C-alpha positions in Angstrom: 60.1 -49.5 -39.1 60.8 -45.9 -38.5 58.3 -45.7 -35.7 59.8 -48.7 -34.0 63.3 -47.1 -34.1 61.9 -43.8 -32.8 60.1 -45.6 -30.0 63.2 -47.5 -29.1 65.2 -44.2 -29.0 62.5 -42.5 -26.9 62.5 -45.4 -24.4 66.3 -45.2 -24.0 66.0 -41.5 -23.3 63.2 -42.1 -20.7 65.4 -44.7 -19.1 68.2 -42.2 -18.8 66.1 -39.9 -16.5 66.8 -40.0 -12.8 64.8 -42.7 -11.0 62.2 -40.3 -9.4 61.3 -38.9 -12.8 61.7 -42.1 -14.8 59.2 -44.0 -12.6 56.6 -41.3 -12.8 56.9 -41.0 -16.6 56.8 -44.8 -16.9 53.7 -45.2 -14.7 51.8 -42.3 -16.2 52.6 -42.8 -19.9 53.4 -46.5 -20.3 51.1 -48.0 -17.7 48.3 -45.4 -17.9 48.0 -44.9 -14.2 46.3 -41.7 -12.9 48.1 -39.2 -10.7 46.1 -40.5 -7.8 47.0 -44.1 -8.5 50.7 -43.2 -8.8 50.4 -41.3 -5.5 49.1 -44.4 -3.8 51.7 -46.7 -5.4 54.7 -44.5 -4.5 53.3 -43.3 -1.2 53.7 -39.7 -2.0 51.2 -36.8 -2.3 49.4 -36.2 -5.6 51.1 -32.8 -5.7 54.5 -34.5 -5.5 53.4 -36.7 -8.4 52.3 -33.7 -10.4 55.5 -31.8 -9.7 57.7 -34.7 -10.6 55.7 -35.3 -13.8 56.0 -31.7 -14.9 59.8 -31.7 -14.1 60.3 -35.1 -15.7 58.4 -33.9 -18.9 60.7 -30.8 -19.0 63.8 -32.9 -18.7 62.5 -35.4 -21.2 61.7 -32.6 -23.7 65.1 -31.2 -23.4 66.8 -34.6 -23.9 64.6 -35.4 -26.9 65.3 -32.1 -28.5 69.0 -32.6 -28.0 68.6 -35.9 -29.9 66.8 -34.1 -32.8 63.2 -35.0 -31.9 60.4 -32.6 -32.1 58.4 -32.7 -28.9 55.1 -32.5 -30.9 56.0 -35.7 -32.8 56.4 -37.9 -29.7 
């Protein structure tokens, strides 16, 4: 039950990200698409996907830590 609550909270935090980061995080982590596949889907360069993924992770980490999560536990 604890994991389900944690997963629900993490999903809410992911959904609170701006659209350009949220879609990258969703496609990469929840749909298991590669950087190249995401690049094709979104019609942006692979470097743009990598940059947005890194920035999205950074924002996600900050938001999760503000909510009391340890990044390593996610």
